[in-house]
A tleap script that builds the chain and sets N, CA, C and O, in Angstrom:
source leaprc.protein.ff14SB
mol = sequence {
  NMET GLY GLY VAL PRO VAL GLU MET SER ARG
  GLU ARG PHE GLU GLU LEU VAL GLY ASP ALA
  LEU ASP GLU VAL PRO GLU GLU LEU LEU ALA
  LEU MET SER ASN VAL VAL ILE LEU VAL GLU
  ASP ASP PRO PRO PRO GLY GLU ASP LEU LEU
  GLY LEU TYR GLU GLY HIE ALA LEU THR GLU
  ARG GLY TRP ASP TYR ALA GLY VAL LEU PRO
  ASP ARG ILE LEU ILE TYR ARG ASN PRO ILE
  LEU ARG ILE CYS ASP ASP ASP GLU ASP VAL
  VAL ASP GLU VAL ALA VAL THR VAL VAL HIE
  GLU ILE ALA HIE HIE PHE GLY ILE ASP ASP
  ALA ARG LEU HIE GLU LEU GLY TRP CGLY
}
set mol.1.N position { 0.820 -1.194 0.000 }
set mol.1.CA position { 0.000 0.000 0.000 }
set mol.1.C position { 0.857 1.247 0.000 }
set mol.1.O position { 1.930 1.276 0.602 }
set mol.2.N position { 0.376 2.285 -0.682 }
set mol.2.CA position { 1.005 3.589 -0.573 }
set mol.2.C position { 2.158 3.822 -1.509 }
set mol.2.O position { 3.029 4.631 -1.192 }
set mol.3.N position { 2.217 3.141 -2.680 }
set mol.3.CA position { 3.297 3.380 -3.625 }
set mol.3.C position { 3.183 4.757 -4.241 }
set mol.3.O position { 3.939 5.662 -3.888 }
set mol.4.N position { 2.246 4.925 -5.157 }
set mol.4.CA position { 2.001 6.196 -5.818 }
set mol.4.C position { 0.634 6.687 -5.359 }
set mol.4.O position { -0.329 5.920 -5.361 }
set mol.5.N position { 0.537 7.951 -4.968 }
set mol.5.CA position { -0.756 8.433 -4.489 }
set mol.5.C position { -1.840 8.307 -5.560 }
set mol.5.O position { -1.587 8.503 -6.748 }
set mol.6.N position { -3.022 7.983 -5.122 }
set mol.6.CA position { -4.168 7.960 -6.015 }
set mol.6.C position { -4.489 9.410 -6.358 }
set mol.6.O position { -4.461 10.285 -5.493 }
set mol.7.N position { -4.793 9.652 -7.626 }
set mol.7.CA position { -5.188 11.002 -8.017 }
set mol.7.C position { -6.703 11.089 -7.984 }
set mol.7.O position { -7.402 10.250 -8.552 }
set mol.8.N position { -7.200 12.123 -7.305 }
set mol.8.CA position { -8.636 12.293 -7.181 }
set mol.8.C position { -8.904 13.766 -6.906 }
set mol.8.O position { -8.214 14.386 -6.098 }
set mol.9.N position { -9.895 14.319 -7.571 }
set mol.9.CA position { -10.224 15.727 -7.359 }
set mol.9.C position { -10.772 15.930 -5.952 }
set mol.9.O position { -11.289 15.008 -5.323 }
set mol.10.N position { -10.646 17.131 -5.494 }
set mol.10.CA position { -11.190 17.466 -4.176 }
set mol.10.C position { -12.701 17.250 -4.170 }
set mol.10.O position { -13.260 16.765 -3.186 }
set mol.11.N position { -13.360 17.611 -5.274 }
set mol.11.CA position { -14.812 17.455 -5.362 }
set mol.11.C position { -15.207 15.992 -5.205 }
set mol.11.O position { -16.142 15.678 -4.469 }
set mol.12.N position { -14.503 15.095 -5.891 }
set mol.12.CA position { -14.815 13.664 -5.799 }
set mol.12.C position { -14.556 13.153 -4.382 }
set mol.12.O position { -15.343 12.375 -3.842 }
set mol.13.N position { -13.447 13.597 -3.787 }
set mol.13.CA position { -13.120 13.190 -2.427 }
set mol.13.C position { -14.216 13.645 -1.459 }
set mol.13.O position { -14.629 12.885 -0.582 }
set mol.14.N position { -14.682 14.884 -1.620 }
set mol.14.CA position { -15.754 15.388 -0.761 }
set mol.14.C position { -17.036 14.573 -0.945 }
set mol.14.O position { -17.780 14.353 0.010 }
set mol.15.N position { -17.287 14.127 -2.174 }
set mol.15.CA position { -18.439 13.250 -2.421 }
set mol.15.C position { -18.302 11.949 -1.632 }
set mol.15.O position { -19.280 11.449 -1.075 }
set mol.16.N position { -17.082 11.401 -1.586 }
set mol.16.CA position { -16.855 10.164 -0.837 }
set mol.16.C position { -17.092 10.364 0.653 }
set mol.16.O position { -17.615 9.474 1.325 }
set mol.17.N position { -16.711 11.525 1.172 }
set mol.17.CA position { -16.982 11.829 2.571 }
set mol.17.C position { -18.495 11.887 2.784 }
set mol.17.O position { -19.005 11.364 3.775 }
set mol.18.N position { -19.205 12.517 1.859 }
set mol.18.CA position { -20.667 12.560 1.940 }
set mol.18.C position { -21.277 11.170 1.867 }
set mol.18.O position { -22.215 10.853 2.598 }
set mol.19.N position { -20.733 10.337 0.972 }
set mol.19.CA position { -21.221 8.952 0.860 }
set mol.19.C position { -20.999 8.190 2.167 }
set mol.19.O position { -21.858 7.424 2.603 }
set mol.20.N position { -19.828 8.411 2.791 }
set mol.20.CA position { -19.526 7.741 4.061 }
set mol.20.C position { -20.526 8.182 5.131 }
set mol.20.O position { -20.982 7.367 5.933 }
set mol.21.N position { -20.859 9.456 5.142 }
set mol.21.CA position { -21.843 9.952 6.108 }
set mol.21.C position { -23.215 9.346 5.854 }
set mol.21.O position { -23.967 9.086 6.793 }
set mol.22.N position { -23.541 9.121 4.577 }
set mol.22.CA position { -24.828 8.499 4.232 }
set mol.22.C position { -24.928 7.081 4.779 }
set mol.22.O position { -26.031 6.573 4.978 }
set mol.23.N position { -23.783 6.433 5.025 }
set mol.23.CA position { -23.766 5.061 5.538 }
set mol.23.C position { -23.897 4.996 7.060 }
set mol.23.O position { -24.157 3.934 7.626 }
set mol.24.N position { -23.714 6.151 7.716 }
set mol.24.CA position { -23.860 6.186 9.172 }
set mol.24.C position { -25.351 6.083 9.494 }
set mol.24.O position { -26.160 6.802 8.907 }
set mol.25.N position { -25.718 5.200 10.414 }
set mol.25.CA position { -27.142 5.054 10.742 }
set mol.25.C position { -27.791 6.387 11.127 }
set mol.25.O position { -27.214 7.191 11.859 }
set mol.26.N position { -28.985 6.594 10.622 }
set mol.26.CA position { -29.748 7.823 10.869 }
set mol.26.C position { -29.857 8.148 12.360 }
set mol.26.O position { -29.768 9.308 12.761 }
set mol.27.N position { -30.051 7.097 13.182 }
set mol.27.CA position { -30.196 7.299 14.623 }
set mol.27.C position { -28.934 7.922 15.225 }
set mol.27.O position { -29.011 8.745 16.138 }
set mol.28.N position { -27.771 7.518 14.701 }
set mol.28.CA position { -26.506 8.054 15.190 }
set mol.28.C position { -26.325 9.499 14.745 }
set mol.28.O position { -25.937 10.358 15.537 }
set mol.29.N position { -26.609 9.760 13.474 }
set mol.29.CA position { -26.476 11.128 12.969 }
set mol.29.C position { -27.378 12.081 13.740 }
set mol.29.O position { -27.002 13.225 13.994 }
set mol.30.N position { -28.562 11.618 14.111 }
set mol.30.CA position { -29.504 12.456 14.854 }
set mol.30.C position { -28.950 12.835 16.226 }
set mol.30.O position { -29.319 13.871 16.779 }
set mol.31.N position { -28.075 12.010 16.774 }
set mol.31.CA position { -27.494 12.268 18.092 }
set mol.31.C position { -26.284 13.205 18.038 }
set mol.31.O position { -25.867 13.753 19.059 }
set mol.32.N position { -25.730 13.380 16.842 }
set mol.32.CA position { -24.574 14.271 16.715 }
set mol.32.C position { -25.029 15.700 16.966 }
set mol.32.O position { -26.063 16.137 16.460 }
set mol.33.N position { -24.240 16.420 17.755 }
set mol.33.CA position { -24.653 17.750 18.162 }
set mol.33.C position { -23.509 18.742 18.061 }
set mol.33.O position { -22.413 18.499 18.566 }
set mol.34.N position { -23.777 19.872 17.397 }
set mol.34.CA position { -22.826 20.979 17.311 }
set mol.34.C position { -21.477 20.514 16.759 }
set mol.34.O position { -20.430 20.754 17.361 }
set mol.35.N position { -21.521 19.850 15.613 }
set mol.35.CA position { -20.302 19.358 14.974 }
set mol.35.C position { -20.394 19.579 13.467 }
set mol.35.O position { -21.460 19.419 12.872 }
set mol.36.N position { -19.278 19.945 12.861 }
set mol.36.CA position { -19.203 20.139 11.420 }
set mol.36.C position { -18.109 19.224 10.874 }
set mol.36.O position { -17.092 19.007 11.532 }
set mol.37.N position { -18.317 18.691 9.679 }
set mol.37.CA position { -17.342 17.798 9.059 }
set mol.37.C position { -16.758 18.515 7.849 }
set mol.37.O position { -17.485 18.957 6.960 }
set mol.38.N position { -15.436 18.621 7.830 }
set mol.38.CA position { -14.737 19.370 6.784 }
set mol.38.C position { -13.660 18.512 6.132 }
set mol.38.O position { -13.111 17.601 6.752 }
set mol.39.N position { -13.370 18.816 4.878 }
set mol.39.CA position { -12.247 18.185 4.181 }
set mol.39.C position { -11.132 19.219 4.078 }
set mol.39.O position { -11.353 20.349 3.642 }
set mol.40.N position { -9.947 18.817 4.481 }
set mol.40.CA position { -8.745 19.639 4.334 }
set mol.40.C position { -7.754 18.832 3.510 }
set mol.40.O position { -7.785 17.601 3.519 }
set mol.41.N position { -6.873 19.527 2.796 }
set mol.41.CA position { -5.883 18.803 1.995 }
set mol.41.C position { -4.860 18.092 2.875 }
set mol.41.O position { -4.539 16.927 2.638 }
set mol.42.N position { -4.350 18.783 3.881 }
set mol.42.CA position { -3.280 18.225 4.709 }
set mol.42.C position { -3.480 18.557 6.180 }
set mol.42.O position { -4.085 19.574 6.520 }
set mol.43.N position { -2.961 17.681 7.060 }
set mol.43.CA position { -2.996 17.986 8.499 }
set mol.43.C position { -1.964 19.063 8.823 }
set mol.43.O position { -1.170 19.440 7.961 }
set mol.44.N position { -1.969 19.555 10.048 }
set mol.44.CA position { -0.959 20.539 10.449 }
set mol.44.C position { 0.450 19.972 10.243 }
set mol.44.O position { 0.651 18.761 10.346 }
set mol.45.N position { 1.425 20.840 9.953 }
set mol.45.CA position { 2.805 20.382 9.746 }
set mol.45.C position { 3.285 19.513 10.910 }
set mol.45.O position { 3.067 19.834 12.078 }
set mol.46.N position { 3.936 18.416 10.561 }
set mol.46.CA position { 4.482 17.520 11.567 }
set mol.46.C position { 3.498 16.481 12.067 }
set mol.46.O position { 3.881 15.591 12.825 }
set mol.47.N position { 2.249 16.569 11.665 }
set mol.47.CA position { 1.227 15.611 12.093 }
set mol.47.C position { 1.020 14.560 11.004 }
set mol.47.O position { 0.945 14.890 9.820 }
set mol.48.N position { 0.930 13.313 11.404 }
set mol.48.CA position { 0.710 12.203 10.478 }
set mol.48.C position { -0.704 11.667 10.724 }
set mol.48.O position { -0.886 10.653 11.397 }
set mol.49.N position { -1.697 12.361 10.170 }
set mol.49.CA position { -3.089 12.045 10.461 }
set mol.49.C position { -3.909 11.861 9.188 }
set mol.49.O position { -3.625 12.471 8.157 }
set mol.50.N position { -4.921 11.017 9.277 }
set mol.50.CA position { -5.895 10.872 8.190 }
set mol.50.C position { -7.142 11.692 8.510 }
set mol.50.O position { -7.847 12.150 7.610 }
set mol.51.N position { -7.399 11.866 9.789 }
set mol.51.CA position { -8.544 12.638 10.246 }
set mol.51.C position { -8.284 13.129 11.653 }
set mol.51.O position { -7.363 12.670 12.328 }
set mol.52.N position { -9.113 14.075 12.090 }
set mol.52.CA position { -8.931 14.644 13.425 }
set mol.52.C position { -10.277 15.112 13.946 }
set mol.52.O position { -11.064 15.725 13.223 }
set mol.53.N position { -10.526 14.815 15.208 }
set mol.53.CA position { -11.701 15.344 15.900 }
set mol.53.C position { -11.226 16.426 16.854 }
set mol.53.O position { -10.380 16.178 17.713 }
set mol.54.N position { -11.770 17.627 16.703 }
set mol.54.CA position { -11.440 18.735 17.599 }
set mol.54.C position { -12.713 19.184 18.291 }
set mol.54.O position { -13.687 19.542 17.628 }
set mol.55.N position { -12.716 19.169 19.591 }
set mol.55.CA position { -13.885 19.657 20.304 }
set mol.55.C position { -14.102 18.941 21.611 }
set mol.55.O position { -13.174 18.401 22.213 }
set mol.56.N position { -15.345 18.947 22.038 }
set mol.56.CA position { -15.748 18.349 23.305 }
set mol.56.C position { -16.673 17.183 23.004 }
set mol.56.O position { -17.794 17.378 22.534 }
set mol.57.N position { -16.210 15.980 23.273 }
set mol.57.CA position { -17.037 14.793 23.045 }
set mol.57.C position { -18.347 14.931 23.813 }
set mol.57.O position { -18.409 15.584 24.855 }
set mol.58.N position { -19.380 14.309 23.283 }
set mol.58.CA position { -20.692 14.380 23.937 }
set mol.58.C position { -20.619 13.925 25.386 }
set mol.58.O position { -21.336 14.440 26.243 }
set mol.59.N position { -19.749 12.959 25.655 }
set mol.59.CA position { -19.623 12.429 27.017 }
set mol.59.C position { -18.943 13.407 27.973 }
set mol.59.O position { -18.996 13.222 29.188 }
set mol.60.N position { -18.306 14.443 27.432 }
set mol.60.CA position { -17.598 15.423 28.261 }
set mol.60.C position { -18.389 16.719 28.447 }
set mol.60.O position { -17.964 17.607 29.186 }
set mol.61.N position { -19.515 16.824 27.789 }
set mol.61.CA position { -20.288 18.062 27.860 }
set mol.61.C position { -21.156 18.070 29.110 }
set mol.61.O position { -21.913 17.137 29.379 }
set mol.62.N position { -21.020 19.144 29.854 }
set mol.62.CA position { -21.798 19.265 31.084 }
set mol.62.C position { -22.819 20.377 30.986 }
set mol.62.O position { -23.124 20.876 29.903 }
set mol.63.N position { -23.338 20.753 32.135 }
set mol.63.CA position { -24.357 21.797 32.200 }
set mol.63.C position { -23.849 23.129 31.676 }
set mol.63.O position { -24.636 23.963 31.228 }
set mol.64.N position { -22.523 23.334 31.731 }
set mol.64.CA position { -21.953 24.617 31.312 }
set mol.64.C position { -21.566 24.649 29.832 }
set mol.64.O position { -20.947 25.611 29.377 }
set mol.65.N position { -21.929 23.597 29.075 }
set mol.65.CA position { -21.617 23.566 27.647 }
set mol.65.C position { -22.647 24.408 26.900 }
set mol.65.O position { -23.781 23.979 26.687 }
set mol.66.N position { -22.238 25.612 26.505 }
set mol.66.CA position { -23.145 26.491 25.762 }
set mol.66.C position { -22.333 27.590 25.096 }
set mol.66.O position { -21.273 27.977 25.587 }
set mol.67.N position { -22.828 28.077 23.997 }
set mol.67.CA position { -22.202 29.204 23.327 }
set mol.67.C position { -20.817 28.926 22.774 }
set mol.67.O position { -20.020 29.849 22.608 }
set mol.68.N position { -20.519 27.666 22.489 }
set mol.68.CA position { -19.203 27.328 21.957 }
set mol.68.C position { -19.281 27.111 20.445 }
set mol.68.O position { -20.338 26.787 19.904 }
set mol.69.N position { -18.166 27.291 19.792 }
set mol.69.CA position { -18.104 27.008 18.360 }
set mol.69.C position { -18.322 25.520 18.139 }
set mol.69.O position { -18.054 24.710 19.026 }
set mol.70.N position { -18.809 25.158 16.954 }
set mol.70.CA position { -19.023 23.726 16.689 }
set mol.70.C position { -17.720 22.931 16.766 }
set mol.70.O position { -16.647 23.435 16.432 }
set mol.71.N position { -17.834 21.688 17.211 }
set mol.71.CA position { -16.720 20.757 17.112 }
set mol.71.C position { -16.425 20.577 15.632 }
set mol.71.O position { -17.275 20.831 14.778 }
set mol.72.N position { -15.207 20.133 15.340 }
set mol.72.CA position { -14.833 19.923 13.942 }
set mol.72.C position { -14.296 18.515 13.758 }
set mol.72.O position { -13.480 18.030 14.542 }
set mol.73.N position { -14.772 17.878 12.711 }
set mol.73.CA position { -14.181 16.634 12.238 }
set mol.73.C position { -13.510 16.986 10.932 }
set mol.73.O position { -14.158 17.430 9.984 }
set mol.74.N position { -12.198 16.782 10.888 }
set mol.74.CA position { -11.414 17.083 9.695 }
set mol.74.C position { -10.981 15.777 9.047 }
set mol.74.O position { -10.450 14.887 9.712 }
set mol.75.N position { -11.209 15.672 7.757 }
set mol.75.CA position { -10.775 14.517 6.987 }
set mol.75.C position { -9.697 15.026 6.023 }
set mol.75.O position { -9.944 15.930 5.225 }
set mol.76.N position { -8.509 14.439 6.105 }
set mol.76.CA position { -7.359 14.936 5.342 }
set mol.76.C position { -7.179 14.151 4.037 }
set mol.76.O position { -6.869 12.960 4.041 }
set mol.77.N position { -7.383 14.854 2.935 }
set mol.77.CA position { -7.394 14.247 1.608 }
set mol.77.C position { -6.040 13.670 1.186 }
set mol.77.O position { -5.962 12.493 0.834 }
set mol.78.N position { -4.992 14.462 1.213 }
set mol.78.CA position { -3.705 13.997 0.678 }
set mol.78.C position { -3.132 12.785 1.408 }
set mol.78.O position { -2.674 11.855 0.745 }
set mol.79.N position { -3.136 12.751 2.747 }
set mol.79.CA position { -2.621 11.547 3.417 }
set mol.79.C position { -3.417 10.290 3.064 }
set mol.79.O position { -2.840 9.212 2.922 }
set mol.80.N position { -4.726 10.423 2.925 }
set mol.80.CA position { -5.532 9.260 2.552 }
set mol.80.C position { -5.175 8.817 1.129 }
set mol.80.O position { -5.006 7.625 0.875 }
set mol.81.N position { -5.063 9.756 0.221 }
set mol.81.CA position { -4.713 9.392 -1.159 }
set mol.81.C position { -3.332 8.748 -1.235 }
set mol.81.O position { -3.100 7.864 -2.059 }
set mol.82.N position { -2.410 9.194 -0.368 }
set mol.82.CA position { -1.042 8.637 -0.384 }
set mol.82.C position { -0.987 7.180 0.060 }
set mol.82.O position { -0.143 6.424 -0.422 }
set mol.83.N position { -1.869 6.774 0.968 }
set mol.83.CA position { -1.777 5.398 1.477 }
set mol.83.C position { -2.638 4.406 0.698 }
set mol.83.O position { -2.618 3.208 0.981 }
set mol.84.N position { -3.387 4.900 -0.275 }
set mol.84.CA position { -4.297 4.022 -1.010 }
set mol.84.C position { -3.724 3.649 -2.377 }
set mol.84.O position { -2.989 4.415 -3.000 }
set mol.85.N position { -4.091 2.432 -2.824 }
set mol.85.CA position { -3.612 1.932 -4.113 }
set mol.85.C position { -4.560 2.236 -5.267 }
set mol.85.O position { -4.127 2.318 -6.417 }
set mol.86.N position { -5.842 2.405 -4.974 }
set mol.86.CA position { -6.809 2.668 -6.032 }
set mol.86.C position { -8.041 3.348 -5.442 }
set mol.86.O position { -8.140 3.549 -4.231 }
set mol.87.N position { -8.976 3.697 -6.323 }
set mol.87.CA position { -10.173 4.405 -5.877 }
set mol.87.C position { -10.970 3.614 -4.836 }
set mol.87.O position { -11.534 4.192 -3.907 }
set mol.88.N position { -11.012 2.307 -4.997 }
set mol.88.CA position { -11.749 1.474 -4.043 }
set mol.88.C position { -11.140 1.568 -2.652 }
set mol.88.O position { -11.861 1.634 -1.657 }
set mol.89.N position { -9.808 1.575 -2.582 }
set mol.89.CA position { -9.129 1.765 -1.298 }
set mol.89.C position { -9.496 3.109 -0.676 }
set mol.89.O position { -9.688 3.208 0.536 }
set mol.90.N position { -9.593 4.145 -1.516 }
set mol.90.CA position { -9.934 5.481 -1.016 }
set mol.90.C position { -11.339 5.461 -0.415 }
set mol.90.O position { -11.562 6.003 0.668 }
set mol.91.N position { -12.281 4.838 -1.114 }
set mol.91.CA position { -13.654 4.735 -0.607 }
set mol.91.C position { -13.650 4.082 0.771 }
set mol.91.O position { -14.281 4.581 1.704 }
set mol.92.N position { -12.939 2.967 0.894 }
set mol.92.CA position { -12.883 2.241 2.169 }
set mol.92.C position { -12.219 3.074 3.264 }
set mol.92.O position { -12.726 3.148 4.383 }
set mol.93.N position { -11.095 3.695 2.943 }
set mol.93.CA position { -10.343 4.455 3.951 }
set mol.93.C position { -11.115 5.685 4.405 }
set mol.93.O position { -11.098 6.027 5.588 }
set mol.94.N position { -11.791 6.351 3.479 }
set mol.94.CA position { -12.612 7.505 3.855 }
set mol.94.C position { -13.713 7.055 4.810 }
set mol.94.O position { -13.964 7.712 5.821 }
set mol.95.N position { -14.367 5.947 4.499 }
set mol.95.CA position { -15.451 5.444 5.350 }
set mol.95.C position { -14.937 5.131 6.754 }
set mol.95.O position { -15.565 5.508 7.744 }
set mol.96.N position { -13.805 4.450 6.842 }
set mol.96.CA position { -13.233 4.098 8.150 }
set mol.96.C position { -12.829 5.360 8.915 }
set mol.96.O position { -13.062 5.458 10.120 }
set mol.97.N position { -12.230 6.316 8.222 }
set mol.97.CA position { -11.778 7.543 8.880 }
set mol.97.C position { -12.969 8.358 9.389 }
set mol.97.O position { -12.931 8.885 10.501 }
set mol.98.N position { -14.016 8.460 8.583 }
set mol.98.CA position { -15.212 9.204 9.011 }
set mol.98.C position { -15.827 8.546 10.250 }
set mol.98.O position { -16.150 9.236 11.217 }
set mol.99.N position { -15.990 7.235 10.230 }
set mol.99.CA position { -16.556 6.523 11.383 }
set mol.99.C position { -15.663 6.716 12.604 }
set mol.99.O position { -16.160 6.948 13.706 }
set mol.100.N position { -14.361 6.623 12.416 }
set mol.100.CA position { -13.387 6.777 13.503 }
set mol.100.C position { -13.553 8.140 14.185 }
set mol.100.O position { -13.607 8.224 15.412 }
set mol.101.N position { -13.633 9.197 13.385 }
set mol.101.CA position { -13.723 10.541 13.960 }
set mol.101.C position { -15.101 10.793 14.578 }
set mol.101.O position { -15.199 11.476 15.597 }
set mol.102.N position { -16.154 10.258 13.983 }
set mol.102.CA position { -17.490 10.369 14.586 }
set mol.102.C position { -17.503 9.659 15.944 }
set mol.102.O position { -18.119 10.136 16.897 }
set mol.103.N position { -16.826 8.533 16.016 }
set mol.103.CA position { -16.749 7.797 17.288 }
set mol.103.C position { -16.126 8.672 18.373 }
set mol.103.O position { -16.575 8.652 19.519 }
set mol.104.N position { -15.096 9.437 18.019 }
set mol.104.CA position { -14.487 10.340 18.999 }
set mol.104.C position { -15.505 11.378 19.479 }
set mol.104.O position { -15.492 11.757 20.650 }
set mol.105.N position { -16.375 11.836 18.597 }
set mol.105.CA position { -17.426 12.780 18.977 }
set mol.105.C position { -18.327 12.174 20.057 }
set mol.105.O position { -18.836 12.881 20.927 }
set mol.106.N position { -18.512 10.860 19.986 }
set mol.106.CA position { -19.336 10.161 20.971 }
set mol.106.C position { -18.542 9.699 22.191 }
set mol.106.O position { -19.072 9.000 23.055 }
set mol.107.N position { -17.254 10.096 22.259 }
set mol.107.CA position { -16.457 9.778 23.433 }
set mol.107.C position { -15.769 8.428 23.388 }
set mol.107.O position { -15.276 7.956 24.413 }
set mol.108.N position { -15.723 7.796 22.229 }
set mol.108.CA position { -15.063 6.491 22.092 }
set mol.108.C position { -13.596 6.736 21.745 }
set mol.108.O position { -13.295 7.403 20.755 }
set mol.109.N position { -12.688 6.202 22.551 }
set mol.109.CA position { -11.263 6.446 22.322 }
set mol.109.C position { -10.655 5.426 21.359 }
set mol.109.O position { -11.300 4.450 20.975 }
set mol.110.N position { -9.401 5.675 20.979 }
set mol.110.CA position { -8.716 4.816 20.006 }
set mol.110.C position { -8.628 3.366 20.467 }
set mol.110.O position { -8.806 2.450 19.664 }
set mol.111.N position { -8.357 3.150 21.748 }
set mol.111.CA position { -8.231 1.778 22.256 }
set mol.111.C position { -9.534 1.010 22.042 }
set mol.111.O position { -9.521 -0.135 21.589 }
set mol.112.N position { -10.651 1.642 22.368 }
set mol.112.CA position { -11.950 0.974 22.194 }
set mol.112.C position { -12.260 0.762 20.705 }
set mol.112.O position { -12.820 -0.268 20.328 }
set mol.113.N position { -11.894 1.736 19.861 }
set mol.113.CA position { -12.106 1.577 18.422 }
set mol.113.C position { -11.326 0.373 17.883 }
set mol.113.O position { -11.828 -0.378 17.046 }
set mol.114.N position { -10.101 0.200 18.371 }
set mol.114.CA position { -9.308 -0.964 17.948 }
set mol.114.C position { -9.974 -2.248 18.397 }
set mol.114.O position { -10.020 -3.219 17.641 }
set mol.115.N position { -10.491 -2.269 19.616 }
set mol.115.CA position { -11.197 -3.453 20.110 }
set mol.115.C position { -12.398 -3.777 19.221 }
set mol.115.O position { -12.722 -4.946 19.006 }
set mol.116.N position { -13.049 -2.747 18.713 }
set mol.116.CA position { -14.229 -2.933 17.875 }
set mol.116.C position { -13.884 -3.216 16.416 }
set mol.116.O position { -14.772 -3.450 15.595 }
set mol.117.N position { -12.569 -3.193 16.094 }
set mol.117.CA position { -12.134 -3.487 14.728 }
set mol.117.C position { -12.112 -2.302 13.794 }
set mol.117.O position { -12.135 -2.484 12.577 }
set mol.118.N position { -12.069 -1.069 14.332 }
set mol.118.CA position { -12.088 0.141 13.514 }
set mol.118.C position { -10.760 0.875 13.502 }
set mol.118.O position { -10.759 2.099 13.371 }
set mol.119.N position { -9.656 0.211 13.630 }
set mol.119.CA position { -8.449 1.010 13.577 }
set mol.119.C position { -7.187 0.271 13.653 }
set mol.119.O position { -6.115 0.874 13.615 }
savepdb mol mol.pdb
quit
């Protein structure tokens, strides 16, 4: 995996992120609160990430959670394209990355995601 990066337009990549969101059960999406999902080309310098959740997980929000900017789920296009061999790999990796970051929104950490087979 990861020989030559897959070439894919930003528009197509964003469609794949939308498709991945369409696969998330409606009941789960309805529970998501004050979060936006964005596509960025690259993570911050020095970071080796496919996606990132920034914010306050639902499990950490208390009575004083109000008036804050939305949490952000960032999906990084170039790192995903670099590790994939073909378009099908990109579809799969985008889906896994989106689910992974949504899980963080619900307070599920990396260790638990690995136990569940998502990482």
